[in-house]
TORNU-929810 format. One record per residue: x, y, z of N, C-alpha, C in turn; residue number from 1. Coordinates in steps of 0.2 Angstrom, whole numbers, plus 5000, padded with zeros to 4 digits. Layout:
BEGIN
SITE    n.x    n.y    n.z   ca.x   ca.y   ca.z    c.x    c.y    c.z   resi
SITE      X      Y      Z      X      Y      Z      X      Y      Z    NUM
...
! end
This chain:
BEGIN
SITE    n.x    n.y    n.z   ca.x   ca.y   ca.z    c.x    c.y    c.z   resi
SITE   5475   5584   5666   5474   5578   5662   5466   5578   5661      1
SITE   5464   5577   5655   5457   5577   5653   5455   5569   5653      2
SITE   5449   5568   5656   5447   5561   5656   5440   5561   5653      3
SITE   5439   5557   5647   5433   5556   5644   5431   5548   5644      4
SITE   5425   5547   5643   5423   5540   5644   5418   5538   5638      5
SITE   5419   5532   5635   5414   5529   5631   5410   5524   5636      6
SITE   5404   5526   5638   5401   5522   5643   5397   5516   5640      7
SITE   5399   5510   5640   5396   5505   5637   5395   5499   5642      8
SITE   5394   5501   5648   5393   5496   5654   5400   5492   5655      9
SITE   5399   5486   5654   5405   5482   5656   5411   5483   5651     10
SITE   5409   5486   5645   5414   5487   5640   5416   5494   5640     11
SITE   5416   5498   5645   5417   5505   5646   5425   5506   5644     12
SITE   5426   5511   5640   5433   5514   5639   5434   5520   5642     13
SITE   5439   5521   5646   5442   5527   5648   5447   5530   5643     14
SITE   5446   5537   5642   5451   5540   5637   5454   5546   5641     15
SITE   5461   5545   5642   5465   5550   5645   5469   5554   5640     16
SITE   5468   5561   5641   5472   5566   5636   5476   5570   5640     17
SITE   5483   5570   5639   5487   5575   5642   5494   5575   5639     18
SITE   5497   5581   5638   5504   5581   5636   5509   5577   5641     19
SITE   5513   5573   5638   5518   5569   5643   5515   5563   5646     20
SITE   5509   5561   5643   5506   5555   5646   5509   5549   5645     21
SITE   5513   5548   5639   5517   5542   5637   5522   5541   5643     22
SITE   5525   5547   5645   5530   5546   5650   5528   5544   5657     23
SITE   5521   5544   5658   5518   5542   5664   5514   5535   5663     24
SITE   5515   5532   5658   5511   5526   5656   5511   5521   5661     25
SITE   5516   5520   5665   5516   5515   5670   5511   5516   5675     26
SITE   5509   5522   5677   5504   5523   5682   5497   5520   5680     27
SITE   5496   5519   5673   5490   5516   5671   5490   5509   5668     28
SITE   5497   5506   5667   5497   5500   5664   5500   5494   5669     29
SITE   5502   5496   5675   5505   5491   5680   5501   5485   5681     30
SITE   5494   5486   5681   5490   5480   5682   5489   5476   5677     31
SITE   5492   5478   5671   5491   5474   5665   5497   5469   5664     32
SITE   5502   5470   5667   5509   5466   5666   5508   5460   5670     33
SITE   5511   5455   5667   5511   5448   5670   5518   5446   5670     34
SITE   5520   5444   5676   5527   5442   5677   5532   5448   5675     35
SITE   5530   5454   5677   5533   5460   5676   5535   5461   5668     36
SITE   5531   5459   5664   5532   5460   5657   5525   5462   5654     37
SITE   5525   5466   5648   5519   5467   5645   5521   5468   5637     38
SITE   5516   5464   5633   5517   5464   5626   5515   5471   5623     39
SITE   5519   5474   5619   5518   5480   5615   5518   5479   5608     40
SITE   5513   5480   5604   5513   5480   5597   5514   5487   5594     41
SITE   5519   5488   5590   5521   5494   5587   5524   5493   5580     42
SITE   5525   5498   5576   5528   5497   5570   5536   5500   5570     43
SITE   5539   5499   5565   5546   5500   5565   5548   5508   5566     44
SITE   5544   5512   5563   5545   5519   5564   5543   5521   5571     45
SITE   5538   5519   5574   5536   5521   5581   5541   5518   5586     46
SITE   5543   5512   5584   5548   5509   5588   5554   5513   5589     47
SITE   5556   5517   5584   5562   5521   5585   5560   5528   5589     48
SITE   5554   5531   5587   5552   5537   5589   5549   5537   5596     49
SITE   5545   5532   5598   5541   5533   5604   5542   5527   5609     50
SITE   5544   5521   5606   5545   5515   5611   5549   5516   5616     51
SITE   5555   5520   5615   5560   5521   5621   5556   5525   5627     52
SITE   5552   5530   5625   5548   5533   5631   5544   5529   5635     53
SITE   5540   5524   5631   5536   5520   5635   5540   5515   5639     54
SITE   5546   5512   5636   5550   5508   5640   5553   5511   5646     55
SITE   5555   5517   5645   5558   5521   5651   5553   5521   5657     56
SITE   5547   5523   5655   5541   5524   5660   5540   5517   5663     57
SITE   5539   5512   5660   5538   5505   5663   5544   5503   5667     58
SITE   5550   5504   5664   5556   5502   5668   5556   5505   5675     59
SITE   5554   5511   5676   5554   5514   5683   5549   5510   5687     60
SITE   5544   5507   5684   5539   5503   5688   5541   5495   5689     61
SITE   5547   5494   5686   5550   5487   5686   5546   5482   5681     62
SITE   5544   5485   5676   5540   5482   5670   5544   5482   5664     63
SITE   5546   5476   5661   5549   5476   5655   5544   5476   5649     64
SITE   5546   5479   5643   5541   5478   5637   5543   5472   5633     65
SITE   5539   5469   5630   5540   5463   5626   5538   5466   5619     66
SITE   5542   5469   5615   5539   5472   5609   5538   5467   5603     67
SITE   5533   5469   5599   5531   5465   5593   5531   5470   5588     68
SITE   5536   5470   5583   5536   5476   5579   5534   5474   5572     69
SITE   5530   5477   5569   5527   5476   5562   5530   5481   5557     70
SITE   5530   5480   5551   5532   5485   5546   5527   5491   5546     71
SITE   5530   5497   5545   5525   5503   5545   5521   5503   5538     72
SITE   5515   5506   5539   5512   5506   5532   5505   5502   5532     73
SITE   5501   5504   5528   5494   5501   5527   5495   5494   5525     74
SITE   5500   5492   5522   5501   5485   5519   5501   5480   5525     75
SITE   5503   5482   5531   5503   5478   5537   5496   5476   5539     76
SITE   5491   5479   5537   5484   5477   5539   5482   5472   5535     77
SITE   5485   5466   5535   5484   5460   5531   5483   5454   5535     78
SITE   5480   5449   5531   5479   5442   5534   5486   5439   5537     79
SITE   5491   5440   5533   5498   5437   5535   5500   5440   5541     80
SITE   5500   5447   5542   5502   5450   5548   5497   5449   5554     81
SITE   5491   5448   5552   5486   5446   5558   5488   5439   5561     82
SITE   5489   5435   5556   5491   5428   5558   5498   5428   5562     83
SITE   5502   5432   5560   5509   5432   5563   5508   5435   5570     84
SITE   5504   5440   5571   5503   5443   5577   5499   5438   5582     85
SITE   5494   5435   5580   5491   5430   5584   5496   5424   5586     86
SITE   5500   5422   5581   5505   5417   5583   5510   5420   5588     87
SITE   5512   5427   5588   5517   5430   5593   5513   5430   5599     88
SITE   5507   5432   5600   5504   5432   5606   5504   5425   5610     89
SITE   5503   5420   5606   5503   5413   5608   5510   5411   5610     90
SITE   5515   5413   5607   5522   5411   5608   5524   5414   5615     91
SITE   5521   5420   5616   5523   5424   5622   5518   5422   5628     92
SITE   5514   5417   5627   5509   5415   5632   5504   5420   5635     93
SITE   5502   5425   5630   5497   5430   5633   5491   5426   5635     94
SITE   5489   5428   5641   5483   5425   5644   5477   5429   5644     95
SITE   5471   5426   5645   5465   5430   5646   5466   5435   5652     96
SITE   5463   5441   5651   5464   5446   5656   5470   5450   5656     97
SITE   5475   5448   5652   5481   5451   5651   5481   5456   5645     98
SITE   5482   5462   5646   5481   5467   5641   5487   5467   5636     99
SITE   5485   5468   5630   5490   5470   5624   5490   5477   5624    100
SITE   5496   5480   5623   5496   5488   5621   5498   5489   5614    101
SITE   5494   5493   5611   5495   5495   5604   5498   5502   5604    102
SITE   5504   5503   5602   5508   5509   5602   5509   5511   5595    103
SITE   5505   5516   5592   5506   5517   5585   5500   5521   5582    104
SITE   5500   5521   5576   5494   5525   5572   5489   5520   5571    105
SITE   5485   5522   5566   5479   5518   5565   5480   5511   5562    106
SITE   5485   5510   5559   5487   5503   5556   5488   5499   5562    107
SITE   5493   5501   5567   5494   5497   5572   5488   5496   5577    108
SITE   5484   5501   5578   5478   5500   5582   5473   5496   5579    109
SITE   5472   5496   5573   5467   5491   5570   5470   5484   5570    110
SITE   5476   5483   5568   5479   5477   5568   5480   5473   5574    111
SITE   5482   5477   5579   5483   5474   5586   5476   5473   5589    112
SITE   5472   5477   5588   5465   5476   5591   5462   5470   5588    113
SITE   5462   5469   5581   5459   5463   5578   5463   5457   5581    114
SITE   5469   5457   5582   5472   5451   5585   5470   5450   5592    115
SITE   5470   5455   5596   5467   5455   5603   5460   5452   5603    116
SITE   5456   5454   5598   5449   5451   5598   5449   5444   5597    117
SITE   5454   5441   5593   5454   5434   5591   5458   5430   5596    118
SITE   5463   5432   5599   5467   5428   5603   5463   5426   5609    119
SITE   5462   5419   5610   5459   5416   5615   5451   5419   5616    120
SITE   5449   5421   5610   5442   5424   5609   5441   5430   5613    121
SITE   5447   5434   5614   5447   5441   5616   5451   5442   5622    122
SITE   5456   5446   5621   5460   5448   5627   5460   5456   5627    123
SITE   5461   5459   5633   5460   5467   5633   5465   5470   5628    124
SITE   5464   5476   5626   5468   5480   5622   5468   5487   5625    125
SITE   5474   5490   5626   5475   5497   5627   5478   5500   5621    126
SITE   5475   5506   5619   5477   5509   5614   5481   5516   5616    127
SITE   5487   5516   5613   5491   5522   5614   5493   5525   5607    128
SITE   5488   5529   5605   5489   5532   5598   5494   5537   5597    129
SITE   5498   5536   5592   5504   5541   5591   5503   5545   5585    130
SITE   5498   5544   5581   5497   5548   5575   5491   5553   5576    131
SITE   5490   5558   5572   5484   5562   5573   5478   5559   5571    132
SITE   5478   5555   5566   5472   5552   5564   5470   5547   5569    133
SITE   5474   5543   5572   5473   5539   5578   5470   5542   5584    134
SITE   5474   5548   5586   5472   5551   5592   5465   5554   5591    135
SITE   5463   5557   5586   5456   5560   5585   5451   5555   5583    136
SITE   5453   5549   5581   5447   5545   5578   5448   5538   5579    137
SITE   5453   5534   5576   5453   5527   5576   5454   5523   5582    138
SITE   5458   5527   5587   5459   5523   5593   5453   5523   5598    139
SITE   5448   5526   5596   5442   5527   5600   5436   5523   5597    140
SITE   5432   5519   5600   5426   5516   5598   5426   5509   5596    141
SITE   5432   5506   5596   5432   5498   5596   5432   5495   5589    142
SITE   5432   5499   5584   5432   5496   5577   5439   5494   5575    143
SITE   5440   5487   5574   5446   5484   5572   5446   5480   5566    144
SITE   5451   5480   5562   5450   5477   5555   5457   5476   5552    145
SITE   5456   5472   5547   5462   5471   5542   5459   5472   5535    146
SITE   5463   5474   5530   5461   5475   5523   5461   5468   5519    147
SITE   5457   5467   5514   5457   5461   5510   5457   5464   5503    148
SITE   5458   5459   5498   5458   5460   5491   5451   5464   5489    149
SITE   5446   5463   5493   5439   5466   5491   5439   5473   5493    150
SITE   5444   5475   5498   5444   5482   5500   5446   5484   5507    151
SITE   5446   5490   5509   5448   5492   5515   5444   5490   5521    152
SITE   5447   5487   5526   5443   5486   5532   5437   5481   5531    153
SITE   5438   5476   5526   5433   5472   5525   5432   5466   5529    154
SITE   5437   5465   5533   5437   5459   5538   5438   5463   5545    155
SITE   5433   5463   5549   5434   5467   5556   5429   5464   5561    156
SITE   5430   5468   5567   5426   5466   5572   5425   5473   5577    157
SITE   5421   5472   5582   5421   5477   5587   5424   5475   5593    158
SITE   5429   5478   5596   5433   5476   5602   5435   5482   5605    159
SITE   5431   5484   5610   5432   5490   5614   5439   5490   5618    160
SITE   5443   5496   5617   5449   5496   5621   5447   5497   5629    161
SITE   5451   5494   5633   5450   5495   5640   5452   5502   5642    162
SITE   5457   5505   5639   5460   5511   5640   5463   5514   5634    163
SITE   5462   5521   5633   5465   5525   5628   5470   5530   5631    164
SITE   5476   5530   5630   5480   5535   5632   5483   5540   5626    165
SITE   5481   5546   5626   5482   5551   5621   5487   5556   5623    166
SITE   5493   5556   5621   5498   5561   5622   5499   5565   5616    167
SITE   5497   5571   5616   5498   5575   5610   5505   5577   5608    168
SITE   5510   5576   5613   5517   5577   5612   5520   5572   5608    169
SITE   5516   5566   5607   5519   5561   5602   5519   5564   5595    170
SITE   5515   5569   5594   5514   5571   5587   5520   5576   5585    171
SITE   5525   5577   5590   5531   5581   5588   5535   5578   5583    172
SITE   5535   5571   5583   5539   5568   5578   5536   5565   5572    173
SITE   5529   5567   5571   5525   5565   5566   5527   5569   5559    174
SITE   5528   5566   5554   5530   5569   5547   5524   5574   5545    175
SITE   5526   5579   5542   5521   5584   5540   5515   5581   5536    176
SITE   5517   5577   5531   5512   5574   5527   5507   5570   5531    177
SITE   5509   5567   5537   5504   5563   5541   5500   5568   5545    178
SITE   5503   5573   5547   5499   5578   5551   5493   5581   5546    179
SITE   5495   5582   5540   5490   5585   5535   5484   5579   5534    180
SITE   5486   5573   5534   5482   5568   5533   5477   5567   5539    181
SITE   5480   5568   5545   5476   5567   5551   5471   5573   5552    182
SITE   5473   5579   5549   5469   5584   5549   5462   5583   5546    183
SITE   5462   5579   5541   5456   5577   5537   5450   5575   5542    184
SITE   5453   5570   5547   5448   5567   5552   5446   5573   5557    185
SITE   5450   5578   5558   5447   5583   5563   5442   5587   5559    186
SITE   5443   5589   5553   5438   5593   5549   5431   5589   5549    187
SITE   5432   5582   5548   5426   5578   5547   5421   5579   5553    188
SITE   5424   5580   5559   5419   5580   5565   5415   5587   5565    189
SITE   5418   5592   5562   5414   5598   5561   5409   5597   5556    190
SITE   5411   5594   5551   5406   5593   5545   5400   5589   5546    191
SITE   5401   5584   5550   5396   5579   5551   5391   5582   5557    192
SITE   5393   5586   5561   5388   5588   5566   5390   5594   5571    193
SITE   5394   5598   5569   5396   5603   5574   5399   5609   5570    194
SITE   5394   5613   5567   5396   5619   5563   5401   5624   5567    195
SITE   5400   5624   5573   5404   5629   5577   5412   5626   5577    196
SITE   5412   5620   5578   5419   5617   5578   5422   5618   5571    197
SITE   5418   5617   5566   5421   5618   5559   5423   5625   5558    198
SITE   5420   5630   5561   5422   5637   5561   5429   5638   5565    199
SITE   5429   5634   5570   5436   5634   5574   5441   5631   5569    200
SITE   5440   5626   5566   5445   5623   5561   5447   5628   5556    201
SITE   5442   5632   5553   5444   5637   5548   5448   5642   5551    202
SITE   5447   5644   5557   5451   5650   5560   5457   5647   5563    203
SITE   5458   5641   5564   5464   5638   5568   5468   5633   5564    204
SITE   5467   5632   5557   5470   5627   5554   5478   5628   5554    205
SITE   5480   5634   5553   5487   5635   5553   5491   5633   5560    206
SITE   5487   5635   5566   5490   5633   5572   5490   5626   5574    207
SITE   5484   5622   5571   5484   5615   5572   5489   5612   5568    208
SITE   5490   5614   5562   5496   5611   5558   5503   5612   5561    209
SITE   5503   5618   5564   5510   5620   5567   5511   5616   5574    210
SITE   5506   5613   5576   5506   5609   5583   5506   5614   5589    211
SITE   5502   5619   5588   5501   5624   5594   5498   5620   5599    212
SITE   5500   5619   5605   5498   5615   5610   5490   5616   5612    213
SITE   5488   5622   5612   5482   5624   5614   5477   5622   5609    214
SITE   5478   5624   5603   5474   5623   5597   5473   5615   5596    215
SITE   5479   5612   5596   5479   5605   5595   5475   5601   5600    216
SITE   5476   5602   5607   5473   5599   5612   5466   5600   5612    217
SITE   5463   5606   5610   5456   5608   5609   5453   5603   5604    218
SITE   5457   5603   5598   5454   5599   5593   5453   5592   5594    219
SITE   5459   5589   5597   5458   5582   5599   5453   5581   5604    220
SITE   5452   5585   5609   5447   5584   5614   5440   5584   5611    221
SITE   5439   5589   5607   5432   5590   5604   5430   5584   5599    222
SITE   5435   5581   5596   5434   5575   5591   5433   5569   5595    223
SITE   5437   5568   5601   5436   5562   5605   5429   5562   5608    224
SITE   5427   5568   5611   5421   5569   5614   5415   5567   5610    225
SITE   5416   5570   5604   5410   5568   5599   5410   5561   5597    226
SITE   5416   5558   5596   5415   5551   5594   5413   5547   5600    227
SITE   5415   5548   5606   5412   5545   5612   5405   5545   5612    228
SITE   5402   5551   5611   5394   5551   5611   5391   5547   5605    229
SITE   5394   5547   5599   5391   5543   5594   5392   5536   5595    230
SITE   5398   5533   5598   5398   5526   5599   5394   5524   5604    231
SITE   5393   5528   5610   5388   5526   5615   5381   5525   5612    232
SITE   5379   5529   5607   5372   5529   5604   5372   5523   5599    233
SITE   5377   5521   5596   5377   5516   5590   5383   5512   5590    234
SITE   5385   5509   5595   5391   5505   5595   5392   5501   5589    235
SITE   5387   5497   5587   5388   5492   5582   5386   5494   5575    236
SITE   5386   5501   5574   5385   5504   5568   5379   5501   5564    237
SITE   5373   5501   5568   5367   5498   5565   5361   5503   5565    238
SITE   5362   5508   5568   5356   5513   5569   5357   5519   5564    239
SITE   5362   5519   5560   5363   5525   5555   5367   5531   5558    240
SITE   5368   5531   5565   5371   5536   5568   5379   5536   5567    241
SITE   5382   5530   5569   5389   5529   5568   5391   5530   5561    242
SITE   5387   5528   5556   5389   5528   5549   5391   5535   5547    243
SITE   5388   5540   5550   5390   5547   5549   5397   5548   5549    244
SITE   5401   5545   5553   5408   5545   5554   5412   5543   5548    245
SITE   5408   5540   5543   5411   5538   5537   5410   5543   5531    246
SITE   5409   5550   5533   5409   5555   5528   5415   5555   5524    247
SITE   5415   5554   5517   5420   5554   5513   5424   5548   5512    248
SITE   5422   5543   5516   5425   5536   5517   5424   5532   5511    249
SITE   5417   5532   5509   5416   5528   5503   5420   5529   5497    250
SITE   5421   5535   5495   5425   5537   5490   5432   5536   5492    251
SITE   5434   5538   5498   5441   5537   5500   5444   5530   5501    252
SITE   5439   5525   5503   5441   5518   5504   5442   5515   5497    253
SITE   5438   5517   5492   5439   5515   5485   5446   5518   5482    254
SITE   5447   5524   5484   5454   5527   5481   5460   5523   5484    255
SITE   5459   5521   5491   5465   5518   5494   5466   5511   5491    256
SITE   5460   5507   5490   5460   5501   5487   5464   5501   5480    257
SITE   5462   5506   5476   5464   5506   5469   5471   5508   5469    258
SITE   5474   5512   5474   5480   5514   5475   5485   5509   5477    259
SITE   5482   5504   5480   5486   5498   5482   5489   5497   5489    260
SITE   5487   5502   5493   5490   5502   5500   5498   5502   5501    261
SITE   5501   5505   5496   5508   5505   5496   5511   5512   5498    262
SITE   5507   5516   5501   5510   5522   5504   5509   5528   5499    263
SITE   5507   5527   5493   5507   5532   5488   5501   5537   5490    264
SITE   5496   5534   5494   5490   5538   5496   5488   5536   5503    265
SITE   5489   5541   5508   5487   5540   5515   5480   5540   5516    266
SITE   5477   5537   5521   5470   5537   5523   5467   5544   5523    267
SITE   5470   5548   5527   5467   5555   5527   5467   5559   5521    268
SITE   5472   5557   5516   5472   5561   5510   5466   5558   5506    269
SITE   5465   5552   5506   5459   5549   5502   5453   5551   5505    270
SITE   5452   5552   5512   5446   5554   5515   5445   5562   5513    271
SITE   5450   5566   5513   5449   5573   5512   5446   5574   5505    272
SITE   5449   5570   5500   5446   5571   5493   5439   5568   5493    273
SITE   5438   5563   5497   5431   5560   5497   5426   5564   5500    274
SITE   5428   5568   5506   5423   5573   5509   5422   5579   5504    275
SITE   5427   5581   5500   5426   5586   5495   5421   5584   5490    276
SITE   5422   5578   5488   5417   5575   5483   5410   5573   5485    277
SITE   5410   5571   5492   5403   5570   5495   5399   5577   5495    278
SITE   5403   5582   5497   5399   5589   5497   5397   5591   5490    279
SITE   5402   5590   5485   5401   5592   5478   5395   5588   5475    280
SITE   5395   5581   5477   5389   5577   5474   5383   5579   5478    281
SITE   5383   5581   5484   5377   5583   5488   5374   5590   5484    282
SITE   5379   5594   5482   5377   5600   5479   5374   5598   5472    283
SITE   5377   5593   5468   5374   5591   5462   5367   5589   5462    284
SITE   5365   5585   5467   5359   5582   5467   5354   5587   5471    285
SITE   5356   5593   5473   5351   5598   5476   5351   5597   5484    286
SITE   5355   5593   5487   5354   5592   5494   5357   5598   5498    287
SITE   5363   5601   5495   5366   5607   5499   5367   5612   5494    288
SITE   5368   5618   5496   5370   5624   5492   5377   5623   5489    289
SITE   5378   5624   5483   5384   5624   5480   5389   5628   5483    290
SITE   5387   5634   5486   5392   5638   5490   5395   5635   5496    291
SITE   5391   5630   5499   5393   5626   5505   5399   5621   5502    292
SITE   5397   5618   5497   5402   5613   5494   5409   5617   5492    293
SITE   5408   5623   5490   5414   5627   5488   5418   5629   5494    294
SITE   5415   5630   5499   5418   5632   5506   5422   5627   5509    295
SITE   5419   5621   5508   5422   5615   5511   5428   5613   5507    296
SITE   5428   5613   5500   5433   5612   5496   5439   5617   5497    297
SITE   5437   5623   5498   5442   5628   5499   5446   5627   5506    298
SITE   5443   5625   5511   5446   5624   5517   5451   5618   5517    299
SITE   5448   5612   5514   5452   5607   5513   5459   5608   5509    300
SITE   5458   5612   5504   5464   5615   5500   5468   5619   5504    301
SITE   5466   5623   5508   5470   5627   5513   5474   5623   5518    302
SITE   5471   5617   5519   5475   5613   5524   5481   5609   5520    303
SITE   5481   5610   5514   5486   5607   5510   5484   5600   5507    304
SITE   5478   5599   5507   5475   5592   5505   5472   5593   5498    305
SITE   5472   5588   5494   5469   5588   5488   5461   5587   5488    306
SITE   5457   5590   5484   5450   5589   5484   5448   5585   5477    307
SITE   5453   5582   5474   5452   5579   5467   5453   5572   5468    308
SITE   5450   5568   5463   5452   5561   5462   5460   5560   5462    309
SITE   5462   5556   5467   5470   5556   5468   5473   5553   5461    310
SITE   5479   5556   5460   5483   5553   5455   5486   5546   5456    311
SITE   5486   5544   5463   5488   5538   5465   5484   5532   5462    312
SITE   5478   5533   5460   5474   5527   5458   5476   5526   5450    313
SITE   5480   5530   5447   5483   5528   5441   5477   5529   5436    314
SITE   5476   5524   5431   5472   5525   5426   5465   5522   5427    315
SITE   5464   5520   5434   5457   5518   5435   5451   5523   5433    316
SITE   5446   5520   5430   5441   5525   5428   5435   5525   5433    317
SITE   5430   5529   5432   5425   5530   5436   5421   5524   5438    318
SITE   5420   5519   5433   5417   5513   5434   5421   5509   5439    319
SITE   5427   5509   5439   5431   5505   5444   5431   5508   5451    320
SITE   5430   5514   5451   5430   5518   5458   5423   5515   5461    321
SITE   5418   5516   5457   5411   5514   5459   5410   5507   5461    322
SITE   5414   5503   5457   5414   5495   5459   5416   5494   5466    323
SITE   5422   5498   5468   5424   5497   5474   5420   5500   5479    324
SITE   5416   5506   5478   5412   5509   5482   5406   5504   5483    325
SITE   5404   5500   5479   5398   5495   5479   5400   5490   5484    326
SITE   5406   5489   5486   5408   5484   5491   5409   5486   5498    327
SITE   5407   5493   5498   5407   5496   5505   5402   5492   5510    328
SITE   5404   5492   5516   5400   5489   5521   5393   5492   5522    329
SITE   5392   5498   5520   5385   5501   5520   5381   5500   5514    330
SITE   5384   5497   5509   5380   5496   5503   5375   5491   5504    331
SITE   5369   5492   5501   5363   5487   5501   5359   5487   5495    332
SITE   5357   5481   5493   5353   5480   5487   5358   5482   5481    333
SITE   5355   5485   5476   5358   5487   5470   5361   5494   5470    334
SITE   5360   5498   5475   5362   5505   5475   5367   5506   5480    335
SITE   5370   5512   5480   5375   5514   5484   5372   5518   5490    336
SITE   5375   5517   5496   5374   5520   5502   5379   5525   5503    337
SITE   5378   5532   5504   5383   5537   5505   5381   5541   5510    338
SITE   5386   5544   5514   5385   5549   5518   5386   5556   5515    339
SITE   5381   5560   5514   5381   5566   5511   5379   5572   5516    340
SITE   5378   5578   5513   5377   5583   5518   5372   5588   5515    341
SITE   5368   5591   5520   5363   5596   5519   5366   5603   5520    342
SITE   5372   5603   5524   5375   5609   5526   5381   5607   5530    343
SITE   5385   5612   5532   5391   5611   5536   5388   5609   5543    344
SITE   5390   5604   5546   5387   5602   5552   5381   5598   5552    345
SITE   5379   5596   5546   5373   5592   5545   5374   5587   5539    346
SITE   5377   5581   5541   5378   5575   5537   5372   5571   5538    347
SITE   5370   5567   5532   5365   5563   5532   5367   5557   5528    348
SITE   5363   5551   5530   5364   5545   5526   5359   5544   5521    349
SITE   5361   5542   5515   5356   5542   5509   5357   5535   5506    350
SITE   5352   5531   5505   5352   5524   5502   5350   5525   5495    351
SITE   5351   5519   5492   5348   5518   5485   5351   5523   5480    352
SITE   5357   5526   5480   5360   5530   5475   5362   5526   5469    353
SITE   5360   5529   5464   5362   5525   5457   5369   5525   5456    354
SITE   5372   5519   5455   5379   5519   5454   5381   5523   5447    355
SITE   5377   5522   5442   5378   5526   5436   5379   5533   5437    356
SITE   5374   5536   5441   5374   5543   5443   5381   5545   5446    357
SITE   5383   5541   5451   5390   5543   5454   5395   5542   5449    358
SITE   5395   5537   5445   5400   5537   5440   5400   5543   5435    359
SITE   5394   5545   5433   5394   5551   5429   5397   5557   5432    360
SITE   5395   5558   5439   5398   5563   5443   5405   5563   5443    361
SITE   5408   5557   5444   5416   5557   5444   5419   5558   5437    362
SITE   5415   5556   5432   5418   5558   5425   5418   5566   5424    363
SITE   5413   5569   5427   5412   5576   5427   5418   5580   5430    364
SITE   5420   5577   5436   5425   5580   5440   5432   5580   5437    365
SITE   5432   5575   5433   5439   5574   5429   5439   5578   5423    366
SITE   5433   5580   5420   5433   5584   5414   5437   5590   5414    367
! end
């Protein structure tokens, strides 16, 4: 078992990574149970695929689970589901100091974490991520949120998990499409600051997508270790360091909002296209070599992900895309703030980018 840490003093997060960890969950959750019960937030897909394993582990320790099941999909990251979850915690008598368990992908982790941050002004959260995107990214670092009409993750907070349990074996039941979407977040870590890891991804994409245990565990560990270092340096996303984790996300979040959060476009699919566009735009303005942008686009394509503006946004034009990008949390003044790139492994934050220029660029990509 590998143990990593996000060292934030009293808000320290321990991250454990090992195959079969879900079947040993009781070893790490026993202290969180009250009256031999523990509340577990999950979605209806994960409830069928993984909840029985967690229940069996806790049952051996004499602990029963109290499941709270939400519909699978991005649409559950809503005000209505957040309110319902807070009401469910209150109805179950969840008290301060009593941890909530989030068992699921990024949607469940964000939603449960946000509700845990609000209930009684904050109760502990334990993240048990079951999707690739959650295992390599969203379960670590404490960002929790729901979506609003204005855009993705527009209402959120920082609420560090007490513990993160990552079992790569959970990915055995993950649909192929979600594996591909999660791979986008793996590639991101190579692109923003680790050219050697990006080269590993290029050489091992087939093994990672085939869920080869060695390749997959290595990729998860490298991503989690990188995110832990970034969060320690810039927990509240105010120094410009943590913002680099949003490579491709300004484009991607706009695509998700325009697609309507109905499952037609997954987060990782939107981010993959966004990263390719970020590199292409970087090349357009002379920030990076066009050959580098082509290399990135080719690898994303090799992973089975699109590098183009998604069909799922329908007839939305470039101005509408940029309008949503202007609502991004990094935006300031009258210009866009984007994460761009000077090279593979060298992402940079750029402020004051002209919205009209980005719209013209998007028009060119569609031509």
